[in-house]
TORDO-814278 format. One record per atom (N, C-alpha, C): x, y, z; residue in one letter. Coordinates in steps of 0.05 Angstrom, whole numbers, padded with zeros to 5 digits, always signed. Layout:
<nodes>
XYZA ...
</nodes>
This chain:
<nodes>
+00029-00008-00677M +00024+00025-00676M +00049+00038-00679M +00052+00055-00689N +00083+00074-00692N +00071+00093-00677N +00098+00113-00667D +00098+00137-00653D +00090+00162-00673D +00083+00156-00695R +00064+00184-00702R +00036+00190-00695R +00028+00216-00702G -00001+00224-00693G -00007+00218-00668G -00028+00233-00661L -00048+00232-00650L -00059+00220-00626L -00061+00197-00637G -00076+00172-00630G -00059+00154-00624G -00074+00127-00610R -00069+00102-00607R -00053+00082-00621R -00064+00090-00648R -00051+00074-00671R -00049+00098-00693R -00039+00119-00676T -00026+00147-00694T -00038+00158-00712T -00052+00181-00720I -00072+00180-00740I -00064+00209-00750I -00055+00202-00763L -00043+00236-00779L -00060+00246-00806L -00060+00263-00819G -00073+00263-00842G -00079+00291-00850G -00091+00300-00866A -00084+00329-00886A -00122+00334-00903A -00127+00354-00888G -00159+00361-00905G -00156+00360-00932G -00167+00350-00947A -00176+00355-00973A -00195+00374-00989A -00194+00387-01003G -00220+00404-01013G -00239+00397-01034G -00253+00382-01013L -00280+00372-01029L -00295+00383-01008L -00326+00375-01026G -00351+00388-01024G -00359+00378-00998G -00363+00398-00977A -00367+00390-00950A -00392+00378-00955A -00414+00400-00955A -00432+00388-00955A -00448+00362-00963A -00430+00368-00990A -00438+00334-01004A -00427+00315-00996A -00398+00310-00984V -00382+00298-00976V -00390+00276-00951V -00386+00300-00930L -00380+00292-00892L -00410+00280-00888L -00435+00290-00902G -00458+00279-00882G -00468+00304-00864G -00492+00281-00852S -00504+00305-00828S -00498+00299-00800S -00491+00326-00799A -00486+00325-00768A -00506+00317-00747A -00498+00313-00724G -00520+00304-00701G -00528+00333-00686G -00548+00338-00670P -00557+00354-00657P -00538+00369-00640P -00535+00389-00638A -00508+00410-00623A -00528+00409-00588A -00556+00398-00577T -00547+00410-00563T -00565+00386-00547T -00568+00368-00552A -00590+00334-00540A -00581+00339-00511A -00598+00326-00499A -00600+00316-00469A -00578+00314-00451A -00573+00329-00436G -00553+00333-00426G -00531+00361-00423G -00543+00374-00430G -00531+00405-00429G -00521+00408-00455G -00513+00438-00464P -00508+00444-00483P -00481+00441-00483P -00465+00453-00516E -00444+00459-00523E -00422+00469-00511E -00402+00465-00504E -00378+00494-00492E -00377+00506-00510E -00379+00530-00492T -00378+00561-00512T -00353+00572-00505T -00337+00558-00482R -00308+00576-00480R -00295+00563-00496R -00267+00591-00503S -00245+00580-00529S -00230+00567-00511S -00213+00560-00529L -00184+00537-00521L -00170+00555-00493L -00165+00580-00499D -00145+00595-00486D -00158+00603-00454D -00195+00595-00457E -00212+00612-00440E -00211+00579-00417E -00215+00563-00427L -00206+00529-00415L -00174+00526-00406L -00150+00536-00417Y -00129+00535-00406Y -00126+00551-00383Y -00141+00569-00379R -00144+00595-00359R -00147+00580-00339R -00180+00563-00341A -00191+00544-00320A -00173+00525-00307A -00165+00514-00327A -00150+00483-00319A -00120+00498-00303A -00108+00523-00309V -00085+00520-00289V -00101+00534-00270V -00123+00549-00270A -00136+00558-00241A -00137+00536-00211A -00148+00512-00230E -00159+00487-00209E -00126+00479-00196E -00119+00470-00221T -00101+00446-00208T -00077+00447-00223T -00074+00454-00250G -00046+00455-00269G -00039+00423-00272G -00060+00407-00265K -00048+00376-00274K -00068+00360-00293K -00067+00341-00312L -00081+00328-00321L -00066+00304-00323L -00086+00276-00317V -00068+00250-00321V -00096+00233-00341V -00076+00220-00360I -00098+00205-00382I -00076+00178-00381I -00106+00160-00375Y -00102+00140-00393Y -00110+00123-00411Y -00094+00116-00431A -00088+00118-00457A -00090+00086-00460A -00114+00077-00485G -00095+00041-00493G -00078+00041-00517G -00060+00028-00510G -00032+00025-00527G -00017+00013-00526G +00008+00005-00537D +00024-00023-00541D +00049-00014-00522D +00058+00010-00519T +00095+00011-00511T +00079+00045-00505T +00099+00047-00480A +00101+00071-00468A +00112+00096-00481A +00116+00090-00505T +00122+00120-00517T +00098+00122-00539T +00080+00106-00542Q +00058+00115-00564Q +00047+00131-00567Q +00045+00152-00543Q +00032+00173-00542Q +00048+00198-00544Q +00077+00193-00551N +00092+00209-00541N +00078+00248-00563N +00078+00240-00586F +00071+00252-00616F +00043+00271-00598F +00021+00261-00586M +00000+00274-00577M +00016+00288-00552M +00024+00277-00531A +00033+00296-00500A +00052+00325-00517A +00078+00317-00540A +00085+00332-00535A +00072+00354-00555A +00058+00353-00576A +00036+00376-00585A +00014+00392-00560A -00001+00368-00544F -00014+00386-00517F +00010+00407-00500F +00028+00390-00494R +00048+00412-00484R +00058+00439-00492R +00062+00431-00518A +00075+00454-00540A +00043+00487-00531A +00025+00470-00533R +00000+00478-00533R -00007+00492-00513R -00003+00481-00484F -00007+00491-00461F +00012+00483-00443F +00036+00492-00450P +00054+00489-00429P +00052+00494-00394P +00035+00509-00385E +00029+00509-00355E +00012+00484-00349E +00008+00462-00366I -00011+00435-00346I +00013+00417-00347I +00019+00403-00327D +00023+00383-00318D +00017+00361-00331D +00024+00354-00359L +00004+00325-00363L +00025+00296-00365L +00005+00279-00348T +00012+00250-00344T +00005+00236-00361T +00018+00227-00384V -00011+00200-00397V +00013+00165-00402V -00012+00152-00388V -00002+00124-00380V -00009+00109-00400V +00012+00094-00423V +00001+00080-00438V -00004+00048-00432V -00018+00035-00435D -00019+00003-00439D -00042-00004-00452D -00046-00035-00448Y -00073-00045-00463Y -00091-00046-00445Y -00110-00035-00471S -00137-00030-00458S -00151-00043-00443S -00146-00067-00438K -00162-00095-00432K -00145-00095-00398K -00127-00084-00395F -00109-00072-00370F -00119-00052-00354F -00121-00024-00374H -00132-00004-00358H -00160-00008-00353H -00175-00016-00364D -00206-00023-00357D -00209-00028-00333D -00201-00061-00328V -00202-00062-00302V -00186-00046-00276V -00158-00040-00284R -00147-00019-00265R -00168-00003-00255R -00174+00015-00272I -00197+00033-00269I -00215+00021-00245I -00237-00004-00253D -00250-00022-00237D -00246-00015-00213D -00216-00029-00207N -00205-00032-00191N -00201-00006-00173N -00191+00012-00186Q -00185+00049-00168Q -00215+00054-00158Q -00239+00042-00177F -00264+00060-00164F -00279+00032-00137F -00277+00009-00137A -00280-00010-00121A -00260-00001-00091A -00232+00017-00099T -00221+00017-00070T -00215+00054-00063T -00232+00073-00079G -00238+00093-00076G -00212+00100-00079G -00183+00109-00098T -00167+00103-00110T -00160+00107-00146T -00179+00126-00143L -00181+00139-00187L -00166+00153-00192L -00144+00134-00206V -00121+00165-00216V -00127+00179-00232V -00139+00175-00258P -00141+00182-00286P -00159+00202-00284P -00155+00217-00301D -00185+00244-00301D -00197+00236-00329D -00174+00231-00360V -00191+00212-00378V -00189+00188-00380V -00209+00180-00393A -00186+00155-00407A -00198+00150-00436A -00183+00133-00452Q -00187+00133-00478Q -00181+00113-00480Q -00189+00094-00490L -00192+00065-00489L -00207+00046-00515L -00192+00035-00525Q -00209+00009-00548Q -00227-00012-00533Q -00234-00016-00500T -00247-00034-00498T -00281-00009-00496T -00285-00009-00520V -00314+00015-00516V -00335+00008-00506V -00331-00029-00493Q -00356-00026-00482Q -00358-00019-00443Q -00334-00016-00438N -00336+00004-00410N -00356+00031-00408N -00351+00044-00434F -00364+00077-00436F -00392+00070-00423F -00406+00050-00441D -00439+00051-00441D -00438+00039-00410D -00421+00016-00396R -00429+00016-00368R -00423+00035-00349R -00397+00043-00356W -00392+00061-00332W -00410+00094-00327W -00418+00095-00356N -00438+00115-00354N -00462+00102-00336N -00477+00087-00348R -00506+00069-00323R -00495+00075-00297R -00466+00075-00295E -00461+00068-00264E -00453+00092-00246E -00454+00109-00272G -00458+00149-00260G -00437+00148-00255G -00409+00137-00261R -00385+00145-00267R -00376+00173-00279R -00379+00187-00306L -00371+00185-00319L -00386+00216-00319L -00375+00237-00319L -00383+00265-00329L -00398+00266-00361L -00416+00272-00356R -00433+00285-00383R -00430+00314-00390R -00402+00309-00412Y -00408+00337-00419Y -00398+00339-00456Y -00400+00365-00464K -00411+00371-00497K -00379+00387-00493K -00366+00380-00510P -00334+00398-00518P -00350+00414-00545P -00334+00440-00549A -00341+00449-00566A -00336+00427-00593A -00360+00436-00617G -00358+00417-00635G -00375+00384-00635G -00386+00393-00624F -00397+00361-00613F -00421+00347-00626F -00433+00378-00632G -00458+00375-00652G -00444+00358-00679G -00423+00372-00686R -00409+00358-00718R -00397+00331-00717R -00399+00314-00690V -00382+00297-00695V -00401+00267-00694V -00401+00254-00717H -00411+00243-00728H -00434+00223-00710H -00458+00226-00711N -00473+00206-00686N -00463+00181-00679N -00445+00161-00700S -00436+00139-00682S -00419+00134-00666S -00410+00164-00671F -00376+00169-00653F -00384+00186-00625F -00408+00186-00615K -00414+00196-00590K -00437+00195-00574K -00433+00195-00541D -00462+00197-00534D -00487+00213-00533D -00501+00208-00542R -00516+00235-00549R -00524+00249-00520R -00514+00242-00499D -00521+00260-00474D -00483+00276-00465D -00462+00258-00474G -00435+00274-00478G -00422+00266-00466G -00438+00245-00449A -00419+00218-00428A -00387+00204-00441A -00387+00198-00469W -00361+00197-00485W -00368+00202-00510W -00341+00225-00518T -00348+00225-00550T -00315+00202-00561T -00318+00196-00587A -00292+00183-00596A -00288+00212-00606A -00248+00211-00600I -00236+00228-00611I -00219+00225-00633I -00219+00203-00649A -00202+00201-00665A -00217+00170-00683A -00209+00156-00698V -00212+00143-00725V -00196+00122-00724V -00203+00099-00700Y -00177+00073-00714Y -00186+00054-00731Y -00171+00043-00746S -00182+00034-00764S -00153+00006-00768S -00163-00020-00776F -00145-00043-00779F -00154-00059-00814F -00131-00071-00815S -00134-00082-00845S -00097-00100-00846S -00098-00106-00870F -00069-00129-00881F -00054-00102-00891F -00033-00098-00891S -00013-00089-00907S +00008-00104-00909S +00023-00090-00932Y +00054-00113-00936Y +00071-00094-00951Y +00101-00107-00954D +00122-00092-00965D +00121-00088-00993D +00116-00068-01006A +00114-00063-01038A +00135-00073-01054A +00173-00075-01038E +00197-00070-01055E +00196-00108-01056E +00189-00116-01034A +00193-00144-01019A +00169-00168-01040A +00152-00153-01044A +00120-00165-01058A +00131-00169-01090A +00142-00141-01093G +00137-00144-01120G +00098-00135-01131G +00104-00156-01157A +00081-00152-01170A +00063-00174-01159A +00072-00195-01141D +00054-00214-01125D +00040-00202-01098D +00042-00174-01096A +00032-00164-01078A +00001-00166-01067A -00005-00186-01048P -00037-00192-01038P -00051-00170-01046P -00068-00172-01055R -00094-00158-01061R -00120-00151-01048R -00122-00178-01041T -00146-00173-01013T -00132-00197-00986T -00143-00198-00962P -00135-00206-00939P -00139-00243-00951P -00150-00257-00971K -00161-00291-00974K -00136-00283-00995K -00127-00265-01002D -00094-00278-01018D -00074-00288-01004D -00075-00288-00969L -00059-00278-00952L -00054-00311-00946L -00073-00341-00956T -00062-00359-00955T -00047-00375-00979T -00037-00368-00991D -00022-00357-01023D +00006-00381-01010D +00022-00401-01019P +00030-00408-01007P +00058-00393-01004P +00058-00373-01032R +00086-00356-01029R +00088-00340-01015R +00070-00332-00981W +00071-00317-00965W +00073-00332-00937W +00076-00364-00941R +00089-00383-00920R +00114-00372-00906R +00113-00370-00875G +00128-00360-00866G +00144-00329-00863G +00125-00313-00876R +00132-00284-00890R +00111-00264-00873R +00086-00267-00860I +00070-00257-00852I +00071-00255-00817I +00069-00222-00814A +00072-00227-00786A +00042-00208-00773A +00036-00219-00751S +00006-00216-00731S +00013-00207-00720S -00008-00190-00696A -00006-00192-00671A -00027-00212-00670A -00043-00228-00650Y -00051-00244-00633Y -00079-00238-00634Y -00094-00253-00647P -00122-00250-00641P -00140-00254-00625P -00121-00272-00606N -00136-00282-00579N -00121-00263-00563N -00099-00234-00567D -00089-00227-00547D -00111-00197-00543D -00113-00187-00575D -00123-00156-00581D -00153-00164-00581D -00173-00148-00581D -00198-00150-00590D -00211-00132-00610D -00187-00119-00623A -00188-00113-00643A -00185-00133-00672A -00152-00140-00665T -00148-00161-00686T -00162-00181-00687T -00175-00186-00659L -00201-00217-00660L -00221-00208-00669L -00231-00183-00675Y -00256-00178-00697Y -00248-00172-00720Y -00218-00166-00725L -00215-00171-00758L -00214-00202-00758L -00201-00222-00746F -00202-00246-00747F -00220-00259-00762F -00246-00243-00738K -00272-00261-00741K -00280-00246-00766K -00276-00228-00777R -00292-00219-00807R -00287-00237-00826R -00250-00238-00820Y -00244-00263-00841Y -00258-00280-00841Y -00267-00304-00822A -00279-00320-00820A -00299-00325-00830A -00312-00299-00821E -00343-00292-00836E -00343-00300-00857E -00326-00282-00875T -00324-00275-00901T -00308-00293-00913T -00288-00314-00911Y -00273-00330-00927Y -00277-00358-00910Y -00280-00370-00899G -00300-00390-00881G -00277-00407-00870G -00284-00427-00845W -00267-00429-00825W -00244-00449-00852W -00252-00462-00884A -00217-00473-00875A -00201-00456-00896A -00212-00429-00892W -00195-00415-00901W -00173-00402-00880W -00191-00404-00851I -00174-00400-00831I -00162-00420-00824I -00163-00443-00833A -00145-00472-00829A -00117-00472-00844A -00123-00463-00864E -00102-00463-00894E -00088-00430-00879E -00093-00406-00862L -00072-00389-00851L -00062-00396-00831L -00071-00414-00819A -00057-00428-00791A -00029-00443-00805A -00039-00455-00827Q -00007-00464-00837Q +00011-00452-00851Q +00007-00416-00848Q +00022-00404-00870Q +00047-00389-00849Q +00045-00413-00815Q +00073-00402-00798Q +00073-00364-00803Q +00061-00359-00784L +00052-00334-00780L +00067-00323-00760L +00088-00307-00765A +00102-00292-00733A +00078-00282-00711A +00069-00291-00692F +00048-00272-00683F +00069-00250-00654F +00056-00236-00648G +00070-00216-00628G +00052-00212-00615G +00053-00195-00594R +00040-00180-00570R +00033-00154-00575R +00017-00145-00585G +00011-00111-00588G +00016-00113-00614G -00012-00096-00625S -00028-00089-00657S +00005-00076-00666S +00027-00056-00656D +00039-00052-00677D +00062-00070-00680D +00067-00095-00672T +00076-00112-00682T +00079-00127-00715T +00062-00127-00720P +00061-00125-00757P +00068-00101-00760P +00067-00085-00771A +00081-00052-00772A +00109-00058-00760A +00115-00058-00740K +00148-00060-00733K +00160-00080-00751K +00147-00107-00753A +00163-00127-00777A +00161-00116-00796A +00160-00099-00813L +00158-00103-00849L +00171-00075-00842L +00171-00058-00821A +00194-00037-00830A +00218-00043-00820A +00227-00062-00802A +00253-00075-00807A +00264-00091-00824A +00233-00092-00835R +00244-00120-00868R +00244-00149-00857R +00228-00158-00833E +00235-00184-00828E +00217-00199-00838E +00193-00193-00843K +00168-00201-00861K +00163-00179-00885K +00141-00199-00894V +00134-00183-00920V +00112-00173-00923V +00088-00190-00898V +00061-00180-00905V +00049-00185-00862V +00036-00151-00868G +00027-00157-00834G +00005-00154-00833G -00015-00172-00813V -00045-00168-00808V -00052-00160-00777V -00066-00142-00781G -00070-00137-00760G -00065-00102-00764G -00068-00074-00745G -00055-00054-00735G -00056-00036-00760G -00060-00016-00750S -00057+00005-00772S -00045+00016-00791S -00049+00047-00815G -00028+00063-00825G -00052+00075-00838G -00040+00083-00860D -00041+00110-00880D -00047+00105-00898D -00071+00093-00912P -00077+00084-00930P -00083+00105-00965P -00067+00118-00959R -00056+00139-00968R -00025+00143-00979R -00010+00119-00964G +00019+00113-00961G +00021+00118-00987G +00053+00124-01000T +00057+00110-01026T +00085+00095-01033T +00091+00100-00995G +00122+00083-00996G +00125+00059-00994G +00142+00050-00987R +00151+00020-00977R +00131-00002-00974R +00120+00014-00947V +00100-00004-00939V +00070+00010-00936V +00065-00001-00956R +00027-00004-00960R +00012-00014-00947R -00007+00005-00927W -00033-00009-00914W -00055-00002-00932W -00075-00028-00926I -00101-00033-00948I -00118-00023-00939I -00140-00011-00963V -00170-00013-00954V -00177-00027-00981V -00185-00045-00972P -00197-00069-00997P -00219-00051-01008P -00229-00062-01031A -00259-00041-01044A -00275-00065-01039A -00280-00083-01029S -00310-00094-01010S -00293-00116-00992S -00278-00132-00987D -00271-00145-00973D -00267-00135-00940D -00262-00142-00924P -00281-00136-00899P -00236-00121-00894P -00243-00096-00877F -00228-00088-00855F -00248-00081-00837F -00228-00058-00819M -00251-00046-00795M -00237-00023-00784M -00253-00004-00782A -00256+00011-00762A -00272+00026-00739A -00269+00040-00716W -00287+00049-00698W -00274+00073-00684W -00291+00087-00672G -00288+00109-00657G -00270+00109-00633G -00247+00119-00625Q -00228+00107-00598Q -00245+00129-00580Q -00257+00121-00560R -00273+00129-00537R -00262+00156-00514R -00261+00171-00508A -00250+00184-00485A -00280+00196-00471A -00263+00194-00444A -00299+00205-00429A -00285+00212-00405A -00287+00234-00390I -00287+00246-00367I -00284+00238-00337I -00278+00226-00328F -00289+00213-00291F -00299+00235-00286F -00323+00235-00271A -00338+00252-00245A -00325+00252-00230A -00309+00238-00216A -00295+00234-00187A -00267+00244-00199A -00249+00250-00216G -00228+00260-00232G -00217+00291-00215G -00196+00289-00204K -00195+00311-00187K -00182+00330-00202K -00176+00332-00244N -00174+00349-00249N -00190+00355-00290N -00220+00358-00265R -00233+00364-00289R -00235+00390-00307R -00222+00411-00305A -00219+00438-00326A -00206+00433-00339A -00180+00413-00331A -00155+00410-00355A -00171+00389-00367A -00182+00363-00360A -00197+00339-00376A -00221+00352-00397A -00237+00383-00395K -00246+00386-00409K -00238+00398-00425K -00210+00420-00421L -00193+00425-00436L -00181+00404-00456L -00167+00391-00454Y -00160+00365-00469Y -00180+00350-00483Y -00210+00360-00479L -00232+00339-00499L -00236+00356-00521L -00230+00381-00504N -00234+00404-00531N -00220+00410-00556N -00200+00411-00542W -00170+00417-00565W -00171+00379-00585W -00174+00353-00570Q -00178+00335-00594Q -00193+00337-00609Q -00224+00351-00601L -00239+00348-00625L -00237+00373-00635L -00219+00397-00633S -00221+00423-00646S -00212+00411-00672S -00222+00423-00694Q -00213+00424-00727Q -00190+00418-00734Q -00171+00439-00716A -00136+00432-00725A -00133+00416-00721A -00133+00390-00695V -00133+00367-00685V -00134+00351-00703V -00162+00351-00709Q -00187+00340-00730Q -00169+00329-00745Q -00156+00355-00769Q -00149+00359-00792Q -00118+00348-00797Q -00102+00340-00777T -00077+00330-00770T -00080+00292-00771T -00106+00278-00783A -00112+00252-00766A -00083+00233-00791A -00070+00218-00779Y -00051+00204-00782Y -00070+00186-00816Y -00096+00174-00807N -00096+00159-00828N -00118+00171-00849N -00122+00194-00842G -00129+00217-00870G -00161+00217-00845G -00179+00205-00827W -00210+00205-00825W -00212+00213-00800W -00235+00238-00794S -00235+00249-00774S -00260+00242-00764S -00265+00244-00735V -00291+00242-00722V -00319+00260-00726V -00310+00282-00735R -00324+00306-00752R -00333+00301-00776R -00359+00309-00783T -00377+00317-00807T -00357+00329-00816T -00358+00364-00808D -00344+00380-00818D -00309+00386-00826D -00298+00367-00820V -00262+00358-00828V -00262+00344-00856V -00258+00357-00868A -00264+00331-00896A -00244+00313-00896A -00238+00296-00904P -00225+00264-00907P -00202+00269-00920P -00177+00253-00921G -00147+00260-00928G -00162+00260-00962G -00136+00262-00979T -00137+00257-01007T -00145+00226-01014T -00170+00219-01034G -00168+00206-01046G -00197+00184-01027G -00199+00193-01002L -00214+00182-00983L -00238+00185-00984L -00256+00172-00976R -00283+00182-00964R -00287+00188-00938R -00308+00194-00923P -00316+00199-00894P -00313+00168-00887P -00302+00157-00864I -00306+00129-00860I -00333+00116-00860I -00348+00130-00854W -00383+00130-00845W -00391+00117-00871W -00382+00123-00893T -00388+00111-00926T -00379+00085-00925T -00361+00075-00918Y -00352+00040-00920Y -00359+00023-00902Y -00375+00013-00925R -00397-00005-00908R -00379-00035-00902R -00341-00034-00924N -00341-00053-00910N -00318-00053-00881N -00318-00032-00872A -00308-00022-00857A -00324-00033-00820A -00353-00030-00821T -00367-00043-00796T -00366-00026-00787T -00376-00002-00784L -00363+00011-00765L -00380+00010-00738L -00402+00003-00738D -00417-00005-00719D -00409-00029-00708D -00396-00044-00719G -00396-00067-00708G -00379-00079-00692G -00353-00061-00692F -00340-00069-00672F -00342-00064-00632F -00359-00039-00632P -00383-00044-00610P -00390-00061-00604P -00402-00067-00627A -00428-00085-00625A -00417-00113-00609A -00398-00123-00621F -00386-00154-00616F -00371-00141-00589F -00355-00121-00582M -00342-00119-00550M -00358-00120-00533M -00385-00109-00542A -00408-00105-00519A -00415-00137-00516A -00421-00153-00518D -00418-00179-00518D -00401-00200-00510D -00387-00192-00477R -00366-00213-00479R -00360-00236-00475R -00385-00262-00480A -00389-00284-00480A -00379-00295-00512A -00391-00279-00537E -00380-00276-00551E -00352-00271-00557E -00346-00250-00557V -00303-00252-00558V -00300-00276-00542V -00307-00276-00514E -00296-00301-00509E -00288-00322-00528E -00315-00329-00539R -00323-00353-00561R -00304-00358-00577R -00300-00325-00592W -00282-00333-00608W -00249-00328-00603W -00247-00319-00588R -00219-00320-00576R -00212-00340-00574R -00221-00357-00552Q -00212-00388-00551Q -00217-00407-00575Q -00235-00400-00593T -00235-00419-00618T -00204-00411-00631T -00197-00391-00639F -00170-00376-00654F -00137-00389-00635F -00151-00396-00610S -00133-00405-00596S -00125-00433-00609S -00151-00447-00617L -00152-00476-00619L -00131-00474-00640L -00135-00450-00666Y -00118-00452-00705Y -00086-00447-00691Y -00090-00423-00676F -00067-00415-00678F -00048-00414-00645F -00059-00428-00627G -00039-00429-00603G -00044-00405-00591G -00039-00410-00558E -00037-00397-00543E -00028-00368-00542E -00028-00343-00534V -00019-00319-00524V +00013-00332-00510V +00023-00314-00519T +00061-00328-00507T +00074-00291-00498T +00092-00294-00490G +00106-00260-00485G +00099-00249-00476G +00108-00233-00454L +00108-00202-00435L +00084-00190-00458L +00074-00174-00436P +00054-00149-00451P +00079-00127-00459P +00066-00114-00476S +00096-00088-00490S +00090-00073-00476S +00062-00063-00455P +00078-00036-00454P +00088-00049-00417P +00100-00065-00416G +00105-00085-00392G +00083-00086-00375G +00089-00092-00347W +00070-00094-00318W +00062-00065-00302W +00050-00058-00304L +00045-00027-00292L +00040-00020-00260L +00028-00039-00258G +00009-00041-00228G -00006-00029-00228G -00021-00024-00203L -00051-00017-00207L -00061+00010-00206L -00033+00037-00200H -00040+00050-00202H -00022+00084-00211H -00013+00066-00232P +00011+00081-00252P +00000+00107-00252P +00016+00120-00256G +00002+00159-00250G -00003+00167-00233G +00000+00155-00206R -00003+00166-00184R +00018+00183-00173R 
</nodes>
């Protein structure tokens, strides 16, 4: 992921003048069980947050320490009296770190926004999450929220493949299936599918669509694997490789690097979930943060053009993400919930591509970063 945008995989975009009623779909109920939506304005929530503690700590899934800098700068510009701390680490480290903090009575974050979506339902069952509905909750697509407000997706994240249009020329791959063509041997960068669960799910979809013989051919393409789902984009940006597998991008891009949404072949998308911890020290600021993230003004700046809200039009040339059947919007959460299945796929791809090597790209942050 790069450093642009307001989310882990950097989500930026513009609203388009599409007919909202025809294009955006129906909204979920505004006041399901768990209480009504927030009615205070952002300025009122801001005053309450400053009066409470004036602090906010967020654990965010990501690949590098600077990945949330754009979001943090935008939040600080809007709410300068809030002392904001954002700690970025792989979600698979953040979630167990949070569990250990629960076990030792040393909880640090007020908000978690993570790729490990399976944890939010479990934390909800355990009573760890504050059930809260930010303003606009009723306009969040039903796939992107807990009906009682225990968690809400704040951004659409999506993974596919990409290529350098200048280097690939007229021979650019059009679908993932083209990646086994011999002309791409030694020219492909990818995140490890056995390291990052979203990349793992993308490779799983490729295996199910094209078969294991295709995966075996891909394994012969001398892929350059790296830790962190931002590594393919970095390799293309530096002109080190021509094709990238996994990672996010802007499907509307017309520059040198093109991120592809196939017409019918697989890609993936999901809602990056965020929640407030009931035991957090700065709950007023946490509420402010979720209301700000879900506001139309912020949702309209999604890097990939897709919003979690049904009343925010997608970017030019795009449809709402829930209308792309080949994105399997509900598939990733279902996959993540079956940890035995995840482990089987992870180890199977290790047989094809080898073990993960290299240090984690965010570094080693220990037990209580942000404290």
